[in-house]
C-alpha positions as semicolon CSV with decimal commas, in nm:
position;residue;x (nm);y (nm);z (nm)
1;M;-7,060;-5,368;-3,724
2;A;-7,003;-5,033;-3,552
3;D;-6,752;-4,794;-3,707
4;P;-6,439;-4,818;-3,487
5;R;-6,290;-4,487;-3,597
6;P;-6,282;-4,200;-3,344
7;V;-6,562;-3,949;-3,402
8;I;-6,425;-3,597;-3,456
9;G;-6,666;-3,306;-3,451
10;V;-6,576;-3,014;-3,679
11;T;-6,749;-2,680;-3,627
12;T;-6,837;-2,469;-3,931
13;S;-7,088;-2,202;-4,028
14;V;-7,430;-2,298;-4,161
15;H;-7,406;-2,136;-4,504
16;K;-7,030;-2,076;-4,534
17;S;-6,704;-2,262;-4,476
18;R;-6,804;-2,544;-4,714
19;L;-6,459;-2,549;-4,871
20;A;-6,289;-2,551;-4,530
21;W;-6,529;-2,825;-4,416
22;F;-6,429;-3,040;-4,716
23;F;-6,060;-3,002;-4,638
24;D;-6,120;-3,064;-4,266
25;W;-6,322;-3,374;-4,358
26;L;-6,040;-3,494;-4,582
27;A;-5,771;-3,431;-4,318
28;V;-5,964;-3,615;-4,046
29;W;-6,053;-3,903;-4,279
30;R;-5,691;-3,940;-4,392
31;A;-5,586;-3,943;-4,027
32;G;-5,819;-4,233;-3,952
33;G;-6,105;-4,044;-3,790
34;R;-6,475;-4,010;-3,867
35;P;-6,553;-3,641;-3,923
36;V;-6,893;-3,502;-3,821
37;R;-6,999;-3,154;-3,927
38;L;-7,129;-2,934;-3,645
39;T;-7,318;-2,609;-3,708
40;P;-7,597;-2,427;-3,524
41;A;-7,833;-2,622;-3,752
42;E;-7,647;-2,956;-3,753
43;R;-7,566;-3,083;-3,406
44;C;-7,496;-3,410;-3,234
45;D;-7,475;-3,527;-2,877
46;P;-7,131;-3,409;-2,751
47;A;-7,107;-3,736;-2,557
48;L;-7,073;-3,913;-2,893
49;L;-6,765;-3,709;-2,988
50;D;-6,415;-3,840;-2,919
51;G;-6,244;-3,516;-3,023
52;L;-6,321;-3,167;-3,153
53;I;-6,190;-2,932;-3,420
54;V;-6,307;-2,573;-3,375
55;G;-6,282;-2,456;-3,734
56;G;-6,220;-2,129;-3,914
57;G;-6,482;-1,874;-4,014
58;D;-6,622;-1,531;-3,932
59;D;-6,502;-1,305;-3,651
60;I;-6,596;-1,373;-3,289
61;E;-6,837;-1,125;-3,130
62;A;-6,646;-0,850;-2,951
63;H;-6,858;-0,856;-2,635
64;L;-6,736;-1,210;-2,559
65;Y;-6,386;-1,079;-2,490
66;G;-6,454;-0,718;-2,394
67;G;-6,349;-0,577;-2,731
68;E;-6,482;-0,286;-2,931
69;I;-6,774;-0,360;-3,162
70;A;-6,699;-0,303;-3,532
71;L;-6,988;-0,275;-3,776
72;D;-6,786;-0,365;-4,083
73;V;-6,701;-0,726;-3,986
74;R;-6,903;-1,046;-4,022
75;V;-6,991;-1,232;-3,703
76;D;-7,183;-1,552;-3,631
77;P;-7,336;-1,528;-3,281
78;E;-7,512;-1,865;-3,296
79;R;-7,187;-2,037;-3,386
80;D;-7,008;-1,853;-3,104
81;R;-7,259;-1,994;-2,856
82;L;-7,235;-2,344;-3,005
83;E;-6,856;-2,356;-2,983
84;L;-6,838;-2,219;-2,629
85;R;-7,094;-2,477;-2,519
86;L;-6,904;-2,758;-2,690
87;L;-6,582;-2,652;-2,519
88;E;-6,761;-2,642;-2,184
89;L;-6,862;-3,005;-2,235
90;I;-6,556;-3,146;-2,415
91;V;-6,263;-2,993;-2,226
92;P;-6,348;-3,126;-1,875
93;D;-6,368;-3,479;-2,019
94;G;-6,007;-3,453;-2,137
95;K;-6,100;-3,508;-2,501
96;P;-5,852;-3,361;-2,752
97;V;-5,927;-3,024;-2,912
98;L;-5,767;-2,848;-3,209
99;G;-5,854;-2,487;-3,287
100;V;-5,801;-2,363;-3,643
101;C;-5,774;-1,987;-3,705
102;R;-6,102;-1,861;-3,554
103;G;-6,095;-2,181;-3,349
104;A;-5,765;-2,086;-3,185
105;Q;-5,914;-1,748;-3,098
106;M;-6,227;-1,915;-2,955
107;I;-6,015;-2,139;-2,733
108;N;-5,843;-1,828;-2,600
109;V;-6,177;-1,656;-2,534
110;F;-6,309;-1,972;-2,365
111;Y;-6,017;-1,957;-2,120
112;G;-6,082;-1,589;-2,046
113;G;-5,838;-1,433;-2,291
114;T;-5,888;-1,139;-2,526
115;L;-5,843;-1,075;-2,897
116;H;-5,716;-0,803;-3,124
117;G;-6,022;-0,703;-3,325
118;D;-5,805;-0,612;-3,624
119;V;-5,462;-0,771;-3,632
120;R;-5,317;-0,521;-3,878
121;A;-5,423;-0,226;-3,664
122;A;-5,271;-0,393;-3,358
123;Y;-4,939;-0,461;-3,532
124;A;-4,875;-0,143;-3,727
125;G;-4,642;-0,180;-4,021
126;T;-4,708;-0,549;-4,084
127;R;-4,800;-0,631;-4,439
128;R;-5,151;-0,752;-4,510
129;V;-5,137;-1,112;-4,629
130;R;-5,451;-1,309;-4,711
131;T;-5,381;-1,634;-4,893
132;V;-5,432;-2,009;-4,864
133;L;-5,073;-2,054;-4,981
134;P;-4,783;-2,085;-4,732
135;R;-4,648;-1,729;-4,744
136;V;-4,604;-1,644;-4,372
137;T;-4,305;-1,760;-4,166
138;V;-4,380;-1,879;-3,813
139;E;-4,128;-1,948;-3,536
140;I;-4,222;-2,232;-3,299
141;D;-4,112;-2,267;-2,937
142;P;-3,888;-2,577;-2,920
143;D;-4,023;-2,652;-2,572
144;S;-4,382;-2,702;-2,684
145;R;-4,623;-2,974;-2,782
146;L;-4,675;-2,797;-3,116
147;H;-4,303;-2,833;-3,189
148;D;-4,315;-3,201;-3,094
149;I;-4,607;-3,261;-3,331
150;L;-4,476;-3,066;-3,629
151;G;-4,111;-3,154;-3,575
152;L;-4,023;-2,802;-3,690
153;A;-3,875;-2,492;-3,531
154;R;-3,992;-2,280;-3,824
155;C;-4,256;-2,327;-4,091
156;R;-4,437;-2,141;-4,365
157;V;-4,813;-2,115;-4,329
158;N;-5,114;-1,951;-4,488
159;S;-5,299;-1,648;-4,353
160;L;-5,675;-1,581;-4,363
161;H;-5,741;-1,414;-4,030
162;H;-5,866;-1,071;-3,927
163;Q;-5,856;-1,116;-3,548
164;S;-5,571;-1,259;-3,341
165;V;-5,487;-1,355;-2,984
166;D;-5,411;-1,062;-2,752
167;R;-5,404;-1,141;-2,378
168;L;-5,372;-1,513;-2,318
169;G;-5,642;-1,703;-2,134
170;T;-5,574;-1,871;-1,800
171;G;-5,352;-2,177;-1,837
172;L;-5,261;-2,108;-2,201
173;R;-4,922;-2,023;-2,343
174;A;-4,820;-1,878;-2,678
175;V;-4,592;-2,125;-2,857
176;A;-4,568;-1,985;-3,210
177;H;-4,523;-1,631;-3,340
178;E;-4,458;-1,435;-3,653
179;R;-4,147;-1,217;-3,647
180;S;-4,376;-0,916;-3,591
181;G;-4,500;-1,074;-3,267
182;I;-4,841;-1,192;-3,389
183;V;-4,938;-1,504;-3,196
184;Q;-4,971;-1,799;-3,432
185;G;-5,003;-2,091;-3,190
186;I;-5,136;-2,150;-2,839
187;E;-5,161;-2,457;-2,620
188;C;-5,271;-2,569;-2,276
189;A;-5,027;-2,715;-2,027
190;E;-5,274;-2,991;-1,936
191;P;-5,183;-3,349;-2,035
192;N;-5,464;-3,374;-2,290
193;I;-5,417;-3,237;-2,641
194;L;-5,559;-2,885;-2,652
195;L;-5,398;-2,644;-2,891
196;G;-5,480;-2,384;-3,151
197;V;-5,304;-2,258;-3,462
198;Q;-5,380;-1,930;-3,635
199;W;-5,330;-2,078;-3,981
200;H;-5,534;-2,336;-4,175
201;P;-5,343;-2,668;-4,180
202;E;-5,632;-2,839;-4,358
203;F;-5,544;-2,646;-4,675
204;L;-5,178;-2,757;-4,658
205;V;-5,264;-3,104;-4,783
206;F;-4,915;-3,186;-4,913
207;S;-4,737;-3,095;-4,589
208;G;-4,677;-3,403;-4,378
209;A;-4,592;-3,184;-4,080
210;Q;-4,922;-2,996;-4,095
211;Q;-5,124;-3,313;-4,145
212;R;-4,964;-3,453;-3,828
213;L;-5,182;-3,209;-3,635
214;F;-5,484;-3,410;-3,747
215;R;-5,318;-3,747;-3,699
216;T;-5,218;-3,651;-3,346
217;L;-5,572;-3,533;-3,268
218;V;-5,730;-3,853;-3,405
219;A;-5,479;-4,075;-3,225
220;A;-5,547;-3,898;-2,895
221;A;-5,921;-3,922;-2,958
222;G;-5,889;-4,296;-3,016
223;T;-5,703;-4,335;-2,689
224;A;-5,964;-4,130;-2,501
225;A;-6,244;-4,337;-2,653
226;R;-6,102;-4,669;-2,527
């Protein structure tokens, strides 16, 4: 008997992101989906996917958004190409997409937006926080899909990013911010679920609100698959 669960592709790096992949796998599985790992070395036919999570990882190459090249950051060009190609194929079909950290930035780049190459340089005076624990306060636009999903106007999240959203891509809106102004959430106005968060909800396993991001994605993927 065929597995009836929606198939959710999750992009990761080839040799890194194994811990994030485990937590993404767990979140999708708990939400009722069937997670499939996608890397430049592990691919599947995009037509078989019912939804997509563009996961966290290394920085995005600066030339993709017209930024300045920095030699002291890690990039993954093959993964950049894989994710942009997946978005090209998945988005027009109306399949749901969730971007996590790097994934939110990639969604913005896909829609023609730009990034801050170093978020702390762009927002002078902000304290440097790098932790999987919920230590950063985020304000969420009450008139947003993200607010509807989380059911929160404010939440505490983790922080593992080096880049961040600068100019928004066409059709995207910023729906969550830190008090300093750093963009923490973006979404598309289209009817299908397409949003990105700058934090890592997969690590917040005991937060029902954060896990609703995955349940909403899987539910939308199941609807799209029928």
